[in-house]
C-alpha positions in Angstrom: 67.7 87.4 72.9 71.1 87.1 74.6 73.8 84.8 73.2 74.9 82.2 75.8 78.5 82.9 74.6 78.3 86.5 75.6 80.2 87.4 78.8 77.8 87.6 81.7 75.1 85.5 80.0 73.0 83.6 82.6 74.5 85.4 85.6 72.1 86.4 88.3 73.0 89.0 90.9 71.0 89.2 94.2 71.3 92.0 96.7 71.3 90.2 100.0 71.4 93.4 102.0 72.4 97.0 101.4 75.9 97.0 99.9 76.2 93.2 99.7 75.6 91.3 96.4 75.9 87.6 95.5 76.4 86.3 92.0 75.6 82.9 90.5 75.3 81.3 87.0 73.0 78.4 86.5 72.8 78.0 90.3 76.6 77.9 90.7 78.0 80.4 93.2 80.4 82.8 91.4 81.3 85.2 94.3 80.2 88.3 96.1 80.7 92.0 96.4 80.8 94.0 99.6 80.6 97.8 99.7 83.1 99.4 102.1 82.5 102.4 104.3 84.6 104.5 101.9 82.2 103.6 99.1 84.5 101.3 97.1 83.4 97.7 96.3 85.5 94.7 97.2 84.9 91.9 94.8 85.5 88.3 95.9 85.6 85.1 93.9 83.7 81.9 94.8 86.5 81.0 97.3 86.2 84.3 99.1 89.5 85.6 97.6 89.6 89.3 96.8 89.7 89.9 93.1 89.8 93.7 93.3 88.6 97.0 94.6 86.3 98.9 92.3 84.8 102.4 92.3 81.6 101.1 90.5 79.4 98.2 91.3 79.2 97.2 87.7 83.0 96.9 87.4 83.1 94.7 90.5 80.3 92.5 89.0 82.2 92.2 85.7 85.4 91.1 87.6 83.5 88.4 89.5 81.4 87.3 86.4 84.5 87.0 84.2 86.5 85.1 86.7 89.2 87.7 87.2 92.2 86.1 89.1 92.6 86.9 92.8 94.3 90.2 93.6 98.0 89.7 94.4 98.3 92.8 96.6 97.3 92.3 100.2 94.4 94.4 101.5 94.7 95.6 105.1 92.0 95.1 107.7 91.5 98.9 107.7 90.3 98.6 104.1 87.7 95.9 104.9 84.4 96.4 106.7 84.2 94.1 109.7 80.7 93.6 111.1 80.1 94.5 114.7 79.5 91.6 117.1 75.8 90.8 117.6 74.4 90.7 121.0 72.1 87.9 122.1 68.9 89.4 123.6 67.3 86.0 124.4 69.2 84.6 127.4 67.6 81.1 126.7 69.7 80.9 123.5 72.9 81.0 125.6 73.9 77.6 127.0 
């Protein structure tokens, strides 16, 4: 049995897609983690502010779970994966 006072108690992590994880506690959104092309994990809080760059997924999860304050240093766009635009194959969806 896990003590409810233990850090991380009640936290659920869901892998939404490869390299993208979302954390919640008792149904409350805690934040998310996005794996970058260079293999590091960017951890974000519940307001999408970056809390850090981590070599290990477990370290990123701990930072989000424990409410680590947002990272002061700016992270450049080169350090963040930006999804490619999606094409619309169904022309009827375009107004």
